[in-house]
C-alpha positions as CSV (number, residue, x, y, z in Angstrom):
1,X,-9.9,8.9,-12.3
2,X,-9.1,11.6,-9.3
3,X,-8.1,15.0,-10.7
4,X,-5.3,17.0,-8.7
5,X,-5.1,20.5,-8.3
6,X,-1.6,22.1,-8.1
7,X,-2.4,25.9,-8.7
8,X,-0.1,28.6,-8.4
9,X,-1.4,29.6,-5.4
10,X,-1.3,26.1,-3.9
11,X,2.2,26.2,-4.8
12,X,3.1,29.4,-3.5
13,X,1.1,28.9,0.0
14,X,3.8,26.0,1.4
15,X,3.7,26.4,5.4
16,X,6.0,25.2,8.4
17,X,5.7,24.0,11.8
18,X,8.2,23.9,14.2
19,X,9.7,20.8,15.7
20,X,12.4,20.6,17.9
21,X,14.5,17.7,18.7
22,X,15.9,17.7,22.3
23,X,19.2,15.7,22.8
24,X,21.5,15.8,25.9
25,X,23.9,19.3,25.8
26,X,27.4,18.4,26.0
27,X,30.0,21.1,27.0
28,X,31.4,21.3,23.6
29,X,27.6,22.0,22.5
30,X,27.3,24.9,25.0
31,X,30.9,26.4,23.9
32,X,30.2,26.0,20.1
33,X,26.5,28.2,20.9
34,X,28.0,30.7,23.2
35,X,30.7,31.3,20.1
36,X,27.8,31.7,17.7
37,X,26.0,34.1,19.7
38,X,29.1,36.1,20.2
39,X,29.6,36.0,16.8
40,X,26.3,37.2,15.9
41,X,26.6,39.9,18.6
42,X,30.1,41.3,17.0
43,X,28.3,41.5,13.9
44,X,25.5,43.4,14.9
45,X,27.7,45.8,16.8
46,X,29.6,46.3,13.7
47,X,27.0,47.5,11.4
48,X,24.1,50.6,12.3
49,X,21.2,49.0,13.3
50,X,18.1,50.7,11.4
51,X,14.8,50.4,13.0
52,X,12.1,48.2,11.3
53,X,9.6,49.8,9.2
54,X,5.8,48.4,8.9
55,X,3.8,48.7,5.9
56,X,0.7,51.0,5.4
57,X,-1.4,48.4,5.6
58,X,-0.1,47.0,8.9
59,X,-0.4,50.6,10.4
60,X,-3.9,50.5,9.4
61,X,-4.6,47.5,11.2
62,X,-2.3,48.5,14.5
63,X,-0.1,46.0,14.1
64,X,3.0,46.6,16.4
65,X,6.2,44.3,16.6
66,X,7.8,43.4,19.5
67,X,10.3,41.5,17.7
68,X,12.3,41.9,15.8
69,X,12.9,45.7,16.0
70,X,15.6,45.9,12.8
71,X,15.7,46.0,9.5
72,X,19.3,44.2,9.2
73,X,20.6,42.1,11.9
74,X,22.4,38.8,12.5
75,X,21.5,35.9,14.7
76,X,22.2,32.3,15.8
77,X,19.9,30.1,13.5
78,X,16.8,31.5,15.0
79,X,14.5,34.6,14.6
80,X,12.1,35.3,17.1
81,X,8.9,37.1,15.6
82,X,6.4,38.4,18.0
83,X,3.6,40.7,17.1
84,X,0.1,42.4,18.3
85,X,-2.7,43.8,16.5
86,X,-4.3,46.8,18.5
87,X,-7.2,47.3,16.3
88,X,-9.2,44.0,16.7
89,X,-10.7,42.3,13.7
90,X,-12.3,39.1,12.6
91,X,-10.0,38.5,9.9
92,X,-11.5,35.6,7.0
93,X,-7.9,33.7,7.2
94,X,-6.5,33.5,10.6
95,X,-3.0,33.0,10.0
96,X,0.4,35.5,9.4
97,X,2.2,34.3,6.3
98,X,6.2,34.5,6.8
99,X,8.2,33.4,3.8
100,X,11.8,32.8,4.5
101,X,14.3,33.1,1.2
102,X,17.9,31.9,1.5
103,X,20.1,34.5,-0.3
104,X,23.4,33.0,0.7
105,X,25.7,30.8,-1.5
106,X,27.0,27.7,0.8
107,X,23.6,25.4,0.6
108,X,23.1,24.5,-3.0
109,X,19.8,22.2,-2.6
110,X,17.1,23.4,-4.1
111,X,14.3,22.2,-1.2
112,X,16.3,24.7,1.3
113,X,16.3,27.8,-0.7
114,X,12.6,29.1,0.4
115,X,10.7,28.0,3.6
116,X,7.0,29.2,4.5
117,X,5.5,29.1,8.0
118,X,1.8,29.9,8.6
119,X,1.3,31.5,12.1
120,X,-2.2,31.4,14.0
121,X,-3.5,34.8,15.6
122,X,-4.7,33.7,18.7
123,X,-6.3,36.7,21.2
124,X,-4.8,39.4,18.3
125,X,-1.4,38.2,18.9
126,X,1.1,36.3,16.6
127,X,4.5,34.7,17.9
128,X,6.8,32.1,16.3
129,X,10.3,31.2,16.6
130,X,12.0,31.3,12.9
131,X,14.3,28.6,12.2
132,X,17.0,29.8,9.5
133,X,17.4,26.2,7.8
134,X,19.6,26.4,5.1
135,X,22.5,27.1,7.4
136,X,25.2,29.8,7.2
137,X,24.7,32.7,5.1
138,X,22.0,35.8,4.4
139,X,18.2,35.3,4.4
140,X,15.4,37.6,3.6
141,X,12.1,37.2,5.7
142,X,8.6,38.6,4.3
143,X,6.1,38.7,6.9
144,X,2.3,39.0,5.2
145,X,-1.3,40.0,7.1
146,X,-4.2,38.5,5.9
147,X,-6.7,40.6,4.4
148,X,-9.3,41.9,6.4
149,X,-11.8,41.5,3.7
150,X,-11.2,38.4,1.5
151,X,-9.8,35.0,2.5
152,X,-6.7,33.8,1.4
153,X,-5.4,37.3,0.5
154,X,-2.2,38.5,2.1
155,X,-0.5,42.1,2.5
156,X,3.0,42.8,3.2
157,X,3.6,43.6,6.9
158,X,7.2,44.0,6.7
159,X,10.3,42.6,5.4
160,X,13.8,42.4,7.1
161,X,17.4,40.6,6.2
162,X,18.9,38.6,8.6
163,X,22.8,37.2,8.7
164,X,22.4,33.4,10.2
165,X,25.9,32.6,11.5
166,X,25.2,28.9,12.4
167,X,26.2,26.4,9.5
168,X,23.9,23.8,10.9
169,X,20.9,22.7,8.3
170,X,17.7,22.1,10.0
171,X,15.0,21.1,7.6
172,X,11.3,21.1,9.2
173,X,8.2,19.9,8.0
174,X,6.5,22.7,5.8
175,X,3.0,23.3,6.7
176,X,0.5,25.0,4.0
177,X,-2.4,27.5,4.9
178,X,-4.6,24.5,3.8
179,X,-2.7,22.0,5.8
180,X,-3.3,24.3,9.0
181,X,-7.0,24.6,8.0
182,X,-7.6,21.2,7.8
183,X,-5.5,20.7,11.4
184,X,-3.4,18.5,9.7
185,X,-0.6,17.4,11.9
186,X,2.3,15.0,11.6
187,X,3.7,12.9,14.4
188,X,6.2,10.9,12.1
189,X,8.5,11.7,10.4
190,X,9.3,14.6,13.1
191,X,11.8,16.4,10.8
192,X,11.6,17.7,7.3
193,X,14.2,15.9,6.2
194,X,14.7,12.2,7.1
195,X,17.1,9.2,5.8
196,X,15.7,5.9,5.6
197,X,15.4,3.1,3.2
198,X,12.8,2.0,0.7
199,X,9.7,3.3,3.0
200,X,9.0,6.4,5.1
201,X,6.3,6.0,7.7
202,X,3.7,8.8,8.0
203,X,1.5,9.1,10.8
204,X,-0.5,12.0,12.4
205,X,-4.0,13.6,12.5
206,X,-6.4,15.6,10.4
207,X,-9.8,16.6,10.3
208,X,-10.5,15.3,7.0
209,X,-11.5,12.0,5.9
210,X,-8.8,11.3,3.2
211,X,-5.6,12.6,2.3
212,X,-3.4,12.5,-0.7
213,X,0.3,11.7,-0.7
214,X,2.5,12.6,-3.7
215,X,5.8,11.7,-4.2
216,X,7.7,13.1,-6.7
217,X,11.9,12.8,-7.8
218,X,12.7,14.9,-10.7
219,X,10.0,14.0,-13.4
220,X,8.9,11.1,-11.8
221,X,5.4,11.3,-9.8
222,X,3.3,9.0,-8.0
223,X,0.3,9.6,-6.2
224,X,-2.2,7.5,-3.9
225,X,-5.6,8.5,-1.8
226,X,-5.4,7.2,1.7
227,X,-8.5,6.8,4.0
228,X,-8.6,8.8,7.3
229,X,-10.3,6.8,10.1
230,X,-11.3,8.9,13.5
231,X,-9.1,12.1,12.3
232,X,-6.2,9.8,12.3
233,X,-3.6,8.0,9.6
234,X,-0.5,6.1,9.8
235,X,0.8,4.6,6.5
236,X,4.0,3.5,4.8
237,X,4.8,5.5,1.6
238,X,7.1,3.5,-0.9
239,X,10.1,5.4,-2.0
240,X,9.6,4.3,-5.7
241,X,12.8,5.8,-7.4
242,X,15.8,4.6,-5.9
243,X,18.4,6.2,-3.7
244,X,18.9,10.3,-3.3
245,X,16.0,12.6,-2.5
246,X,12.5,12.2,-2.5
247,X,9.6,15.1,-2.2
248,X,7.1,14.1,-0.2
249,X,3.8,16.0,-0.2
250,X,0.5,15.5,2.0
251,X,-2.2,16.8,0.0
252,X,-5.7,17.7,1.5
253,X,-9.4,17.8,-0.1
254,X,-10.0,21.0,-1.9
255,X,-13.7,21.9,-0.4
256,X,-13.9,24.4,-3.5
257,X,-14.0,21.9,-5.9
258,X,-14.8,17.9,-5.6
259,X,-12.2,15.8,-6.2
260,X,-9.4,18.1,-6.0
261,X,-6.5,18.1,-3.6
262,X,-4.2,20.9,-2.7
263,X,-1.0,20.8,-0.8
264,X,-1.5,20.7,3.1
265,X,2.5,19.7,4.0
266,X,5.7,19.1,2.9
267,X,8.8,17.2,3.6
268,X,12.0,15.5,1.8
269,X,13.2,11.8,2.3
270,X,16.7,10.7,1.6
271,X,15.9,7.1,0.4
272,X,19.5,5.3,0.5
273,X,18.1,2.0,-1.1
274,X,19.2,2.0,-4.8
275,X,16.1,-0.4,-5.4
276,X,13.8,1.1,-8.3
277,X,10.2,0.2,-8.0
278,X,6.9,0.5,-9.6
279,X,3.8,1.8,-8.3
280,X,0.8,-0.9,-7.5
281,X,-2.1,-0.2,-9.8
282,X,-5.0,0.3,-8.0
283,X,-9.0,-0.2,-9.3
284,X,-11.9,2.2,-8.4
285,X,-13.3,-0.6,-6.6
286,X,-10.1,-0.9,-4.4
287,X,-10.8,2.5,-2.9
288,X,-14.7,2.2,-2.9
289,X,-14.3,-1.4,-0.4
290,X,-11.9,-0.1,1.7
291,X,-9.2,-2.4,0.7
292,X,-6.0,-1.4,2.4
293,X,-2.6,-3.6,1.2
294,X,-0.1,-3.5,3.8
295,X,2.3,-5.8,1.8
296,X,3.4,-5.3,-1.1
297,X,3.4,-1.5,-0.9
298,X,4.7,-1.4,-4.4
299,X,5.6,-3.3,-7.7
300,X,8.6,-5.1,-8.7
301,X,9.8,-7.0,-5.7
302,X,12.1,-9.7,-5.8
303,X,11.3,-13.1,-4.4
304,X,12.0,-16.8,-4.3
305,X,9.2,-19.8,-4.1
306,X,6.7,-17.9,-2.1
307,X,5.6,-14.5,-1.3
308,X,3.6,-13.0,1.5
309,X,0.6,-10.8,0.7
310,X,-1.4,-8.8,3.5
311,X,-4.3,-6.3,4.1
312,X,-7.2,-5.1,5.8
313,X,-10.7,-4.0,4.6
314,X,-12.7,-1.3,6.0
315,X,-15.8,-2.9,7.8
316,X,-17.9,0.3,7.4
317,X,-18.2,0.1,3.8
318,X,-21.1,-1.4,2.4
319,X,-20.7,-5.3,1.2
320,X,-17.7,-5.7,3.0
321,X,-19.2,-8.0,5.6
322,X,-19.8,-10.8,2.7
323,X,-16.0,-10.9,2.0
324,X,-14.5,-13.8,3.8
325,X,-11.7,-14.5,1.4
326,X,-9.6,-12.6,-1.4
327,X,-8.1,-14.1,-4.0
328,X,-4.8,-14.2,-5.5
329,X,-3.8,-14.9,-9.5
330,X,-0.6,-15.4,-10.8
331,X,0.5,-14.8,-14.5
332,X,3.7,-15.7,-16.0
333,X,2.8,-15.2,-19.9
334,X,0.0,-17.4,-20.6
335,X,0.2,-19.7,-17.1
336,X,-2.0,-19.0,-14.5
337,X,-2.6,-19.7,-10.8
338,X,-5.2,-18.9,-8.9
339,X,-5.0,-19.2,-4.9
340,X,-7.9,-18.1,-1.9
341,X,-6.4,-16.1,1.1
342,X,-9.2,-16.3,4.1
343,X,-10.1,-13.3,5.4
344,X,-10.8,-13.0,9.3
345,X,-12.3,-9.8,10.9
346,X,-11.5,-7.8,7.7
347,X,-8.0,-9.4,7.5
348,X,-6.3,-11.0,5.3
349,X,-2.2,-12.4,5.6
350,X,-1.1,-15.6,3.6
351,X,1.4,-16.6,1.1
352,X,1.1,-17.7,-2.6
353,X,3.5,-19.4,-4.7
354,X,5.6,-19.0,-8.1
355,X,4.9,-22.3,-9.4
356,X,6.0,-21.6,-12.9
357,X,9.6,-21.4,-12.3
358,X,12.0,-18.4,-12.3
359,X,10.9,-14.9,-14.0
360,X,8.6,-12.1,-13.5
361,X,4.8,-12.7,-12.5
362,X,1.9,-10.5,-12.4
363,X,-0.2,-10.9,-9.4
364,X,-3.8,-9.4,-9.3
365,X,-5.6,-9.2,-6.3
366,X,-9.4,-10.0,-6.1
367,X,-12.5,-9.8,-4.1
368,X,-15.4,-12.1,-4.4
369,X,-18.5,-10.7,-6.1
370,X,-21.1,-10.0,-3.2
371,X,-23.9,-11.9,-5.6
372,X,-25.5,-14.3,-3.9
373,X,-26.7,-15.9,-7.1
374,X,-25.2,-19.7,-6.9
375,X,-22.9,-20.5,-9.8
376,X,-20.8,-23.7,-11.0
377,X,-17.8,-20.9,-11.0
378,X,-16.9,-17.9,-9.2
379,X,-16.8,-14.5,-10.0
380,X,-14.6,-12.2,-8.7
381,X,-13.7,-8.5,-9.2
382,X,-10.0,-6.9,-9.3
383,X,-8.7,-4.1,-6.9
384,X,-4.7,-4.0,-7.4
385,X,-2.1,-5.8,-9.6
386,X,1.5,-5.5,-9.1
387,X,4.9,-7.5,-10.6
388,X,6.9,-9.6,-8.5
389,X,10.4,-11.4,-10.2
390,X,11.0,-14.9,-9.2
391,X,14.2,-16.6,-8.4
392,X,13.0,-19.9,-8.1
393,X,15.4,-22.8,-9.7
394,X,12.9,-25.1,-11.1
395,X,9.3,-25.2,-12.4
396,X,7.5,-27.0,-9.9
397,X,3.8,-26.1,-11.3
398,X,2.4,-30.0,-10.5
399,X,3.8,-30.3,-7.2
400,X,2.8,-27.1,-5.3
401,X,0.1,-26.7,-3.5
402,X,-3.1,-24.6,-4.9
403,X,-6.4,-23.7,-4.6
404,X,-7.9,-26.3,-3.1
405,X,-5.3,-28.5,-2.9
406,X,-3.6,-28.6,0.3
407,X,-0.8,-31.2,-0.5
408,X,1.6,-29.7,2.4
409,X,-1.1,-30.4,4.9
410,X,0.2,-33.1,7.3
411,X,-3.2,-34.7,7.4
412,X,-3.2,-35.3,3.8
413,X,0.5,-36.6,4.0
414,X,-0.3,-38.9,6.5
415,X,-3.4,-40.5,4.8
416,X,-1.8,-40.6,1.3
417,X,1.6,-42.8,3.2
418,X,-1.1,-44.6,4.6
419,X,-3.2,-45.3,1.9
420,X,-0.4,-46.2,-0.6
421,X,1.6,-48.3,2.2
422,X,3.2,-51.2,0.5
423,X,3.2,-49.6,-3.1
424,X,6.6,-49.7,-4.4
425,X,6.3,-47.4,-7.9
426,X,4.5,-44.2,-8.5
427,X,2.3,-46.1,-10.6
428,X,0.8,-48.1,-7.8
429,X,0.6,-45.5,-5.6
430,X,-1.4,-43.7,-8.1
431,X,-3.4,-46.4,-8.4
432,X,-4.0,-46.7,-4.7
433,X,-5.1,-43.2,-4.3
434,X,-7.8,-43.6,-7.5
435,X,-9.0,-46.7,-5.6
436,X,-9.4,-44.9,-2.3
437,X,-11.0,-41.9,-3.4
438,X,-13.5,-43.3,-5.7
439,X,-14.8,-45.6,-3.0
440,X,-14.6,-43.1,-0.5
441,X,-16.2,-40.4,-1.9
442,X,-20.1,-40.0,-2.6
443,X,-21.2,-37.7,-5.5
444,X,-23.3,-35.1,-4.1
445,X,-26.4,-34.8,-6.5
446,X,-27.7,-31.5,-4.3
447,X,-24.3,-29.9,-5.0
448,X,-24.7,-30.5,-8.5
449,X,-28.4,-29.5,-8.9
450,X,-27.8,-26.7,-6.8
451,X,-24.7,-25.2,-7.8
452,X,-24.0,-25.1,-4.1
453,X,-20.2,-24.5,-4.5
454,X,-18.0,-22.7,-1.8
455,X,-14.7,-20.6,-1.6
456,X,-13.2,-23.2,0.9
457,X,-14.1,-26.4,-1.1
458,X,-11.0,-28.3,-1.0
459,X,-9.3,-31.7,0.2
460,X,-9.8,-31.5,3.1
461,X,-13.3,-30.4,3.4
462,X,-14.0,-33.4,0.7
463,X,-12.2,-35.6,3.7
464,X,-14.3,-34.5,6.3
465,X,-17.8,-34.5,4.4
466,X,-16.4,-37.7,2.3
467,X,-19.0,-36.0,-0.8
468,X,-18.7,-33.4,-3.1
469,X,-18.9,-33.4,-7.0
470,X,-15.8,-33.6,-9.5
471,X,-14.0,-31.2,-8.3
472,X,-14.1,-32.4,-5.0
473,X,-13.0,-35.8,-5.8
474,X,-10.1,-34.3,-7.8
475,X,-9.0,-32.1,-5.1
476,X,-8.1,-34.7,-3.0
477,X,-6.8,-36.8,-5.1
478,X,-4.4,-34.3,-6.5
479,X,-3.4,-33.4,-2.9
480,X,-2.6,-36.7,-1.6
481,X,-0.8,-37.3,-5.1
482,X,1.4,-33.9,-4.7
483,X,1.8,-34.9,-0.9
484,X,4.4,-37.9,-2.0
485,X,6.0,-35.8,-4.7
486,X,4.0,-37.5,-7.4
487,X,3.2,-34.5,-10.3
488,X,-0.1,-34.4,-11.0
489,X,-2.6,-31.9,-12.2
490,X,-6.6,-30.7,-12.3
491,X,-7.9,-31.4,-16.0
492,X,-11.1,-29.5,-16.9
493,X,-13.3,-30.2,-19.7
494,X,-16.4,-31.7,-20.7
495,X,-18.2,-35.3,-19.8
496,X,-21.7,-36.6,-20.0
497,X,-22.8,-33.0,-21.8
498,X,-21.5,-30.9,-18.5
499,X,-18.7,-29.2,-17.2
500,X,-16.5,-31.9,-15.7
501,X,-12.9,-32.4,-13.8
502,X,-10.4,-35.3,-13.6
503,X,-6.9,-36.1,-12.8
504,X,-3.6,-36.5,-14.8
505,X,-0.5,-37.9,-13.2
506,X,2.9,-37.9,-14.2
507,X,4.5,-41.6,-14.2
508,X,8.0,-41.5,-15.3
509,X,8.4,-39.4,-18.3
510,X,4.6,-39.9,-19.4
511,X,1.2,-38.6,-18.1
512,X,-1.6,-41.0,-17.4
513,X,-5.7,-40.0,-16.9
514,X,-7.6,-40.9,-14.3
515,X,-11.2,-40.1,-13.4
516,X,-12.3,-41.2,-9.5
517,X,-15.4,-39.1,-10.0
518,X,-16.5,-41.5,-12.8
519,X,-15.0,-44.2,-11.1
520,X,-17.1,-43.8,-8.1
521,X,-20.5,-44.5,-9.6
522,X,-23.0,-43.4,-12.1
523,X,-26.3,-41.3,-12.1
524,X,-29.4,-43.0,-13.2
525,X,-31.7,-41.4,-15.9
526,X,-33.9,-40.4,-13.3
527,X,-31.0,-38.3,-11.6
528,X,-29.9,-40.8,-8.9
529,X,-26.4,-41.5,-8.0
530,X,-25.7,-44.9,-7.6
531,X,-22.3,-45.9,-5.8
532,X,-20.3,-48.5,-8.2
533,X,-16.7,-48.9,-8.1
534,X,-15.1,-48.6,-11.5
535,X,-11.6,-49.5,-12.7
536,X,-11.9,-48.4,-15.9
537,X,-11.1,-45.0,-15.2
538,X,-7.9,-45.2,-13.9
539,X,-5.2,-44.9,-16.6
540,X,-7.8,-45.4,-19.7
541,X,-6.8,-45.3,-23.3
542,X,-6.9,-42.1,-24.9
543,X,-9.4,-43.7,-27.2
544,X,-11.7,-45.2,-24.5
545,X,-11.6,-41.6,-22.6
546,X,-12.0,-39.5,-25.9
547,X,-15.5,-41.1,-26.0
548,X,-16.9,-39.4,-23.0
549,X,-14.2,-37.1,-22.0
550,X,-13.2,-33.8,-23.9
551,X,-10.2,-31.8,-22.4
552,X,-10.2,-28.2,-22.8
553,X,-6.9,-27.4,-20.1
554,X,-5.4,-27.6,-17.2
555,X,-6.0,-25.6,-14.0
556,X,-3.7,-24.2,-11.3
């Protein structure tokens, strides 16, 4: 688990870059601006202007200020800071630090009280337009020079007081010293206070390989690490804590302490949505394999019958070239269902069903184990989990498509209609499907002996290859039954001293069993499959079936 370093130094070294939003200037804007300029000039004429004094340290470094020139003055929202260093030195930290404290009473918002700029020193000069962002009122501005000996140490250059006559509130993005040194630059959002619903988009550039995002509202805090590719990032950040102001910090790696992050940039988001969500839970493997969920982005979503899941996989991570599918498992109480989502060009995008009726489901995302060992089962590794509340009206567990059972496929439906033509009852339709699967399919002894199971084993694959083991018979039979709205389920258990699967079908209010695999033929003592249709395994009595079959459960 990552550790997070939020030292007092990191907290105080908050910085800011300027973004200007250009809009068409109306005559009203020009008049208003002229009035504000006149108001500032009148205040300056009314009070004596005392020359700004520099500290002894500033004088020792040969610093002079071209702007501002006075210790106390009024302005229309902007202060131009410009200085020169006449005794050039190689400072360990190449930034001038400016801290602006709002002393007025009109703006009560905490996030408007203090603001920081880190201004680069270039060619022994520094220059920046400082915005007084909290609106009308008094401000204290402190300018600090870097130490000429110790990195990240600053000494006061000067300080002055400013009266802002402009009531406009204009929050900018704040860049910390570490953010500046990491060349962190946001293109989205463009402002330090934005209004949006549920999500906020962040994109930009940085010279680091990862970025940590911290979301805070009151005492509630969430953090997540994001990968940076080729110096760029583009992510949607969930606003988890309902309506109101969320603080968003972008944190950069602390190269002094491995696994630590320090603040790089800061902005605020006003969320207009009242919906409260929970964070998705990620495992260590999620980051190691470069998994990136693009939907969902938070836990606690609402849905009806189906839900979309999508994401990408980092091709540069070891072993990811072998991931050709991801697995989604839904849990509602003790009930579980599994769905396979194919991966194409390191992207997955599919839907899964809430088959067990209304309620809250836990959803787990898995990736397959990269082991090449053949087994008669699949091994998966969890990477993320989240919750979704479904408002579906009914329990459709035995009617919906499921893993390997493409009952919604037109080819399956047309085949089922053709095979059951003339059958008037569900019982007779089930018998015709049993007969078709048992006589069409051939048992695959090679697959049995070598455990050559594949993630894409399915009803369609059984139909194409016309051979398989018990699961493949069952996939096809159930897919055909469900396509005709006949409830049916995949039964697992043991038969013939090995793992086995067969079908249960609901006819009216009763369930009957059918085993099209055993109805297809038998295996001789020397291991050869003999094709021989047997009708005894359609709707056998429980006593007859229990002699050879042991039921252990139902799989969805």
